[in-house]
Structures are given as structure tokens and as C-alpha cells.
C-alpha positions as CSV (number, residue, x, y, z in Angstrom):
1,M,0.0,0.0,-0.1
2,R,1.2,3.5,-0.9
3,I,2.5,5.8,1.8
4,G,-0.1,8.1,0.8
5,S,-2.8,5.8,1.0
6,I,-2.0,5.0,4.5
7,I,-1.6,8.8,5.7
8,A,-5.0,9.4,4.0
9,I,-6.5,6.1,6.2
10,L,-4.9,7.4,9.1
11,G,-6.1,10.7,8.8
12,T,-9.9,9.5,8.4
13,L,-9.4,7.4,11.4
14,L,-8.2,10.4,13.5
15,F,-10.9,12.7,12.2
16,A,-13.5,10.2,13.2
17,A,-12.3,9.5,16.5
18,T,-12.1,13.3,17.1
19,A,-15.5,13.9,15.8
20,G,-16.9,11.0,18.0
21,K,-15.2,12.9,21.0
22,A,-16.7,16.1,19.9
23,D,-20.2,14.3,19.7
24,E,-19.7,13.0,23.3
25,R,-19.6,16.1,24.8
26,P,-22.9,17.9,25.5
27,P,-23.2,21.6,24.4
28,N,-22.4,24.5,26.1
29,V,-25.6,26.9,27.0
30,V,-26.3,30.6,27.1
31,L,-29.4,32.1,28.0
32,I,-29.7,35.7,27.0
33,I,-32.6,37.3,28.6
34,S,-33.8,40.9,27.8
35,D,-35.8,42.9,30.5
36,D,-38.9,44.8,29.7
37,Q,-38.7,45.1,26.1
38,A,-41.7,44.6,23.6
39,W,-41.7,41.7,21.0
40,T,-41.6,44.4,18.4
41,D,-38.5,46.4,19.3
42,F,-35.9,44.6,17.4
43,G,-34.8,45.1,13.8
44,F,-35.3,41.3,13.0
45,M,-38.9,41.9,14.2
46,G,-39.7,44.6,11.8
47,H,-39.0,47.8,14.0
48,E,-38.2,50.8,11.6
49,V,-36.1,52.9,14.2
50,I,-34.7,50.8,16.7
51,R,-31.2,49.0,15.6
52,T,-30.4,45.9,17.1
53,P,-27.5,44.5,14.4
54,R,-26.0,41.7,16.8
55,L,-29.2,40.2,17.7
56,D,-30.5,40.6,14.1
57,R,-27.5,38.5,13.1
58,L,-28.2,36.0,15.6
59,A,-31.9,35.6,14.7
60,A,-30.4,35.3,11.0
61,D,-28.6,32.3,12.2
62,S,-31.1,30.9,14.6
63,A,-34.6,29.2,14.5
64,T,-36.6,32.2,15.3
65,F,-39.9,31.6,16.9
66,R,-42.0,34.9,16.5
67,N,-44.8,33.6,18.3
68,G,-43.4,33.2,21.4
69,Y,-45.0,33.8,25.0
70,V,-43.9,34.0,28.9
71,P,-47.0,32.9,30.8
72,T,-46.8,36.4,33.2
73,S,-45.7,39.7,32.3
74,L,-43.8,40.3,35.8
75,C,-40.3,40.0,36.2
76,R,-39.6,37.9,39.0
77,A,-42.3,35.2,38.4
78,S,-41.3,35.3,34.6
79,L,-37.7,34.7,35.4
80,A,-38.6,31.8,37.8
81,T,-40.2,29.9,35.0
82,L,-37.2,30.2,33.0
83,L,-35.3,28.6,35.8
84,T,-37.8,26.1,36.7
85,G,-40.1,25.1,33.6
86,L,-43.0,25.8,35.8
87,Y,-45.8,27.8,35.6
88,P,-45.9,30.4,38.6
89,H,-48.9,28.7,40.2
90,Q,-46.8,25.6,39.9
91,N,-43.6,27.0,41.5
92,K,-45.2,29.5,43.7
93,I,-43.1,32.4,42.5
94,C,-45.6,34.4,41.3
95,C,-45.2,37.9,42.9
96,N,-42.4,40.3,43.3
97,D,-42.6,41.2,47.0
98,P,-44.3,39.4,49.8
99,P,-47.2,40.8,51.9
100,R,-46.3,44.3,53.3
101,G,-44.8,44.0,56.6
102,A,-43.7,40.2,55.8
103,P,-40.0,39.3,55.6
104,R,-38.7,38.6,51.9
105,S,-37.1,35.4,53.4
106,S,-40.8,33.9,53.3
107,M,-40.6,33.5,49.5
108,W,-36.7,32.1,49.1
109,S,-37.5,28.5,49.9
110,F,-39.7,28.0,46.8
111,I,-36.6,28.0,44.3
112,E,-35.3,25.1,46.5
113,E,-38.1,23.0,46.5
114,V,-38.5,22.4,42.7
115,P,-36.1,21.2,39.9
116,T,-34.2,24.1,38.6
117,L,-32.3,23.9,35.3
118,P,-28.6,24.7,36.8
119,R,-29.1,22.1,39.4
120,L,-30.3,19.5,36.8
121,L,-27.4,20.4,34.7
122,A,-25.2,20.1,37.6
123,G,-26.0,16.6,38.2
124,H,-24.4,16.0,34.7
125,G,-21.1,17.7,35.1
126,Y,-22.0,21.4,34.0
127,V,-20.8,24.5,36.0
128,S,-23.2,27.3,35.7
129,L,-23.1,31.2,36.2
130,Q,-25.7,33.6,37.4
131,T,-25.4,37.1,36.1
132,G,-27.7,39.9,36.3
133,K,-31.7,39.7,37.5
134,F,-31.9,36.9,40.2
135,W,-34.5,37.5,42.8
136,E,-34.0,34.3,45.0
137,Q,-31.4,35.7,47.3
138,H,-28.4,33.6,46.5
139,Y,-27.3,32.3,43.3
140,A,-26.8,28.5,45.0
141,K,-30.5,28.4,46.0
142,A,-31.2,27.8,42.5
143,G,-28.2,25.4,41.9
144,F,-25.9,27.8,40.2
145,T,-22.4,26.8,40.8
146,D,-21.0,30.6,40.4
147,G,-22.9,33.6,40.6
148,M,-22.9,37.4,41.3
149,T,-25.9,38.0,43.4
150,I,-25.6,36.6,47.0
151,K,-28.3,38.5,49.0
152,G,-30.0,41.3,46.9
153,R,-33.7,41.7,46.3
154,H,-33.5,41.4,42.8
155,G,-29.9,41.0,41.6
156,E,-27.7,43.1,44.0
157,A,-24.1,43.1,42.5
158,G,-25.5,41.1,39.6
159,L,-27.0,43.9,38.1
160,D,-23.6,45.5,37.1
161,I,-23.4,43.0,34.3
162,G,-24.3,44.6,30.9
163,R,-24.3,48.3,32.4
164,K,-20.9,48.4,34.0
165,T,-18.9,45.4,33.3
166,M,-18.8,42.0,31.1
167,Q,-15.7,40.7,33.1
168,P,-17.6,37.9,35.1
169,I,-18.8,36.4,32.2
170,V,-15.1,36.5,30.4
171,D,-13.5,35.1,33.5
172,F,-16.0,32.3,33.8
173,I,-15.6,30.9,30.2
174,D,-11.8,31.5,30.6
175,E,-11.6,29.3,33.4
176,H,-14.4,26.4,32.3
177,R,-14.1,26.7,28.5
178,T,-13.1,22.7,28.7
179,D,-15.9,22.2,30.8
180,P,-19.7,22.1,29.9
181,F,-21.2,25.1,31.1
182,F,-24.2,27.1,31.4
183,I,-24.5,31.1,31.4
184,W,-27.5,33.0,32.7
185,Y,-27.1,36.5,31.2
186,A,-30.1,38.3,32.5
187,P,-28.6,42.1,32.6
188,M,-31.5,44.7,33.8
189,M,-31.6,46.0,30.3
190,P,-33.2,47.7,28.4
191,H,-35.1,48.1,32.0
192,E,-35.3,51.4,33.6
193,P,-33.5,53.5,34.6
194,H,-33.1,54.4,31.2
195,N,-29.5,55.9,31.1
196,P,-28.2,55.0,28.1
197,P,-24.4,56.1,26.9
198,A,-24.4,59.7,24.9
199,R,-23.1,57.8,21.7
200,F,-26.5,55.9,21.5
201,L,-28.8,58.4,22.9
202,K,-27.5,60.6,19.9
203,K,-28.6,58.4,17.3
204,Y,-32.4,58.4,18.8
205,T,-32.8,62.1,19.7
206,T,-35.0,64.1,17.3
207,D,-37.0,67.4,17.6
208,N,-40.4,65.2,17.2
209,R,-39.5,62.3,19.5
210,P,-40.3,62.4,23.4
211,I,-36.9,62.1,25.2
212,K,-38.3,59.4,27.3
213,L,-38.9,57.3,23.9
214,A,-35.3,58.3,22.7
215,K,-33.7,57.0,25.8
216,Y,-35.8,53.6,25.8
217,Y,-34.7,53.1,21.9
218,A,-31.0,53.8,23.1
219,M,-31.2,51.4,25.7
220,C,-32.4,48.5,23.2
221,E,-29.3,49.3,21.2
222,W,-27.0,49.2,24.3
223,F,-28.3,45.8,25.5
224,D,-27.8,44.6,21.8
225,E,-24.4,45.8,21.9
226,T,-23.6,43.7,25.2
227,C,-25.3,40.5,23.5
228,G,-22.8,41.0,20.8
229,F,-19.8,40.9,23.1
230,V,-21.1,37.7,24.8
231,L,-21.5,36.1,21.4
232,D,-17.9,37.3,20.4
233,E,-16.3,35.7,23.6
234,I,-18.1,32.4,22.6
235,D,-16.5,32.8,19.2
236,R,-12.8,34.2,20.7
237,Q,-12.8,30.8,22.8
238,G,-13.6,28.7,19.9
239,L,-16.8,27.5,21.1
240,H,-19.3,28.6,18.6
241,D,-20.2,25.2,17.3
242,N,-21.0,23.6,20.4
243,T,-22.8,26.2,22.2
244,L,-26.6,26.5,22.2
245,I,-27.5,30.1,22.2
246,V,-31.2,30.9,23.5
247,F,-32.7,34.1,23.5
248,I,-36.0,35.6,25.2
249,V,-37.6,38.6,26.9
250,D,-38.7,38.0,30.4
251,N,-41.6,40.7,29.7
252,G,-42.9,43.4,27.3
253,W,-42.7,47.0,27.6
254,I,-44.3,50.1,25.8
255,Q,-42.7,53.2,26.7
256,Q,-45.1,55.9,28.1
257,T,-44.1,59.5,27.3
258,G,-46.4,61.7,29.2
259,P,-46.1,64.0,31.8
260,S,-47.5,61.3,34.5
261,R,-47.5,57.8,34.9
262,A,-50.5,55.4,34.4
263,T,-49.2,52.4,36.1
264,R,-46.2,51.5,38.6
265,G,-43.5,52.8,35.9
266,W,-43.4,54.2,33.0
267,F,-44.9,51.6,30.9
268,A,-48.3,51.8,29.3
269,P,-51.2,49.8,30.9
270,K,-51.4,47.2,27.9
271,S,-47.7,46.1,28.4
272,K,-45.8,45.1,31.6
273,L,-48.1,43.5,34.5
274,S,-51.0,43.2,31.8
275,P,-52.5,39.8,30.0
276,Y,-52.0,41.5,26.7
277,D,-49.3,40.5,23.9
278,G,-47.4,44.1,24.9
279,G,-46.3,42.4,28.2
280,L,-46.5,38.5,27.3
281,R,-45.1,38.3,23.8
282,T,-41.8,37.6,22.9
283,P,-39.3,36.5,20.1
284,I,-37.5,33.1,21.3
285,L,-34.5,32.1,19.3
286,F,-32.3,28.8,19.2
287,R,-29.0,28.7,17.6
288,W,-26.9,25.5,17.7
289,P,-24.9,25.1,14.8
290,G,-25.8,21.7,12.9
291,H,-28.7,21.1,15.5
292,T,-31.2,23.9,14.4
293,K,-32.2,25.2,11.2
294,P,-32.2,29.0,10.7
295,G,-35.5,30.3,9.4
296,V,-38.7,31.8,10.9
297,Y,-41.3,29.6,12.5
298,D,-44.7,30.2,13.3
299,D,-45.5,27.6,16.0
300,L,-47.0,28.9,19.2
301,V,-44.2,28.5,21.9
302,S,-43.8,29.5,25.3
303,S,-40.9,30.1,27.8
304,I,-42.0,26.8,29.8
305,D,-40.4,25.0,26.8
306,I,-37.0,26.6,27.4
307,V,-35.9,24.4,30.3
308,P,-37.0,21.0,28.4
309,T,-35.3,22.2,25.3
310,I,-31.9,22.8,27.1
311,L,-32.1,19.5,29.1
312,S,-32.6,17.6,25.8
313,A,-30.0,19.4,24.1
314,C,-27.7,18.7,27.0
315,R,-28.9,14.9,27.2
316,V,-30.3,15.3,30.7
317,D,-33.6,13.6,31.3
318,V,-36.4,15.8,31.6
319,P,-38.6,15.5,34.8
320,D,-42.0,14.3,34.0
321,S,-43.4,17.3,36.3
322,L,-42.5,19.9,33.5
323,P,-45.3,21.2,31.4
324,G,-43.5,22.6,28.5
325,M,-42.2,20.9,25.2
326,N,-39.0,20.1,23.7
327,L,-38.6,22.4,20.7
328,L,-35.4,20.7,19.4
329,K,-37.0,18.8,16.4
330,T,-39.2,21.7,15.3
331,A,-36.2,24.0,15.8
332,A,-34.5,21.6,13.5
333,G,-36.9,22.1,10.7
334,E,-38.5,18.4,11.2
335,G,-42.1,19.8,11.1
336,P,-44.4,21.8,13.1
337,L,-45.0,21.5,17.0
338,A,-47.8,19.3,18.1
339,R,-49.4,22.2,20.0
340,D,-52.5,24.6,19.1
341,A,-52.4,26.7,22.1
342,V,-50.3,28.5,24.9
343,F,-51.6,29.5,28.3
344,G,-50.6,32.2,31.0
345,E,-51.6,33.8,34.2
346,L,-51.3,37.2,35.9
347,F,-50.6,38.0,39.7
348,T,-50.5,40.9,41.8
349,H,-47.3,42.6,42.2
350,T,-47.1,42.3,46.0
351,A,-48.6,39.2,47.2
352,T,-51.5,38.7,49.7
353,D,-50.5,35.0,50.4
354,V,-47.2,33.7,49.4
355,N,-48.3,30.0,49.8
356,H,-51.2,30.1,47.7
357,P,-50.8,31.5,44.3
358,A,-54.6,31.4,43.7
359,A,-55.2,34.3,46.3
360,N,-53.0,36.8,44.1
361,L,-54.4,35.7,40.8
362,T,-55.6,38.7,38.5
363,Y,-55.8,37.1,35.0
364,R,-55.6,33.9,33.1
365,W,-55.4,33.9,29.2
366,V,-54.9,31.7,26.5
367,R,-54.0,31.6,22.8
368,Q,-55.3,29.2,20.2
369,D,-54.3,29.6,16.7
370,D,-54.9,33.6,16.1
371,W,-57.7,33.9,19.0
372,K,-56.8,35.1,22.3
373,L,-59.0,34.9,25.5
374,V,-58.4,37.0,28.5
375,V,-60.3,36.2,31.6
376,P,-60.2,38.3,34.9
377,N,-60.5,36.7,37.9
378,D,-62.6,39.4,39.2
379,P,-66.0,37.7,38.5
380,T,-67.7,40.9,37.5
381,A,-65.3,42.0,35.0
382,S,-65.8,40.9,31.5
383,V,-63.9,38.5,29.6
384,E,-62.0,39.6,26.6
385,L,-61.6,37.9,23.0
386,Y,-59.1,39.1,20.2
387,D,-58.3,38.1,16.8
388,L,-54.8,38.7,16.6
389,S,-54.5,38.1,13.0
390,S,-56.5,41.4,12.3
391,D,-55.9,43.1,15.5
392,P,-52.3,42.2,16.7
393,F,-52.2,45.2,19.4
394,E,-55.6,43.9,21.1
395,E,-57.7,47.1,20.5
396,H,-61.0,45.5,19.7
397,N,-62.6,43.2,22.2
398,V,-64.8,40.8,20.2
399,A,-66.1,38.4,22.8
400,Q,-69.8,39.4,22.5
401,Q,-69.5,38.8,18.9
402,H,-68.2,35.2,19.0
403,P,-69.8,33.9,22.2
404,D,-69.0,30.2,20.9
405,R,-65.7,30.9,20.7
406,V,-65.3,32.4,24.0
407,A,-67.0,29.5,25.3
408,L,-64.6,26.8,23.6
409,L,-61.7,28.9,24.8
410,R,-62.9,29.4,28.4
411,E,-63.1,25.3,28.6
412,K,-59.8,24.7,27.3
413,L,-58.4,27.4,29.8
414,D,-60.2,25.7,32.8
415,A,-58.8,22.5,32.0
416,W,-55.3,23.9,31.8
417,W,-55.8,25.4,35.4
418,L,-59.0,26.2,37.5
419,P,-58.1,28.0,40.6
């Protein structure tokens, strides 16, 4: 046999062995979470003003689910769903604050009593880093091996990430680039305070645009830049091909620009803390080279799907208690998701009873196909029905015109959860 043939055979065997080892290693995971940003407010979602070049590039390389939802439009409860894969009424983390006068510690045990993504991954050799928003006192309570938050109400030192520094992420990847890792990147951006650098604010300041709106727009681009930093660091370390990137928004935001507030913050009533798409809807992206197929997907998906999808990618058994679905096959272009509806629930900002989620309930909602039903917990209030195909911003309640549709959706909603 000729020397060249022998070398070729050896090269083929070496490649196969190397590929086999690469296939044996589960992927790294980076979960990027925007904070208080409307589902419309990205270049890849069609916004005509806001510039998000790094997330646009990520979307172009990702399976992009445009009809994504979070069950609830309040940050702590929404983040807890991302950590646990459970609805707020299941993990009991449904409100931001305990009843007035009650210690915050009365809410801290809940995250320790349910499976969490970091804890499940840790059992399979993963290390994990918490940065940014985290309401549950100490990062270890959720099973993170490393983190920035150790005692704060909703992030403490963790809130420095993005706005002040990116170094903890650099250091973590430097230390663990040979280990499978999970990074929780949840900067409080573009969340208030809207204090963007002058270089971004200058782009959006015009004579006919309220300054509050210009600042919010600038914050969206600043956040986008920080996401680019994370993605570049993954590439710099040579980890691009075996890293699953997931992107989602914790809840929506519609900037209010008037002289006084109509809500708890400078957000419009049909956004944060509401049962409307302005608070609930979000794009959800998955990029895992060789495993996800770039494109736009119309399937109805939810943040409850994030945990089972990541666990499946990491070859970790998905607990039977999780209600979400594994999106990997759909994200690989292997056919639509076997689902026609997504559900959610809204609760008060400050709890009445931390141990009984139903005591804090304000709304339940369901979307099936293009129909959205909103059911107030107050029995004297009217239900609302919207046809999102013709009314995407939920301006026209058509419940009275479609009583049969209301009845069918109400039955579906009650079968999901009847408090």
C-alpha cells in the first residue's frame, strides 16, 4: 500500500475519533434574557427605528419563533419560569414582593423546593454562572455553581453586568472553557433606569421624538451591543459550534411618554403587568450549529419550553413534572410543533398570600391559533377576546360577537388550570 494511502486512512480514522469525542461532549448553553422590551422592538422583528444589529445577526442564524410567550408579564415570576420550567402557580413564585410587613425570606424557599435548570445540569457535570436579574437571594439556591447575586432583592451586584462590566462572563469562560457550562445572562437592560451612553442616545434624539422614548430606544441598542460581546466571547474561545444560544425577553414594555405615569412605572397599561401581548409576547431564538435550522417559525411556543429543550440538548432527562415541550425537532426544521395553544396567568405585584398563588391571581389567558382569550379573576369583570390576525395590538374586544369561541376557549383554559 502506498504511503499516501496509509496517511489518508490514518487521517480519516483520526478525524472520526475526534468527531466522536466532540459528539460525546454535550453543548455549552448561554441563555440571554432581555428585560422589559416589547416583542416588536428589534430590527429582526420589523421595528423601523430601533437598531439591534447583533441580535439581528443571531436571529438570521437561529430558529426564530416569532409567536413566543411568557406565561406572566412580571419579572420575578417570569424569570422563575425560565429557571424551573414550571408555571408560577406550580412553583409558587408568582409575585415580586411578599405581603407588606412580611420578610422577603418567606419567599426564598420556593426555588429550592422544585427542580431548576442549573441544578439538573449540575448533576451531569455542568458548571453554571448567574449574572444579572435573580430574585431568589443567593445564586446557589437555584443550583448555580458560580454567580454574582448573594443577598439582593432582585440582583444586587449581579445588576452590574451589562451596564458596568462584562468581566465575570469572560473570567468564567476562561476558567471553564473545557467544561460543559451554562451561563445565565439576564442584565437589567433595557429596563429602567433608562440611562444610555451618549453615543447611543444621540442616534435616537430628534425634535419630534419624546426624550423618554429616545432613551428607551437607545437602551435597546445598548443591550444589543452587550449581547454581541457575549457572542463574540464564545467565538473568541472557539466554542461557537458546540454552544446552544437561547434568547428570550422576560416581559414586554411599551414606553409611556406623557407627563405622569399611568402604571407602577413608565410603561403603558397594555404592556408590563398586563395580560396583553405587549407584556407577554416575545421572540424566542435557538442557535446551535448543525442542530437548529435558521428560519422563521410560526409555532406557538412558551418560556415553559426553554428548560425541557435545553435539558434535551444536554442529554439530561426531563422531569415528568415539567409541562413544557422539547422544541429541538421543530427548531431543526423537522415539522411543526404538536400544539395549538399556549396559556398564562397574571398575579399581583405584591402578594396577599405567598403560599397560595390563587389568592394573588388577577388574570388567566389562552391563545389558540390567532384567537386570544383574557379572563379576569374578578367575576364582575368582562372576558376579552381578540383576533390577533387582524388586531395584533388587542384594541378591539370581540367577545360579544363570538360567544361560541369564548365558550370553547374558556373550557380549554379551565382544563389547563382552574384556581
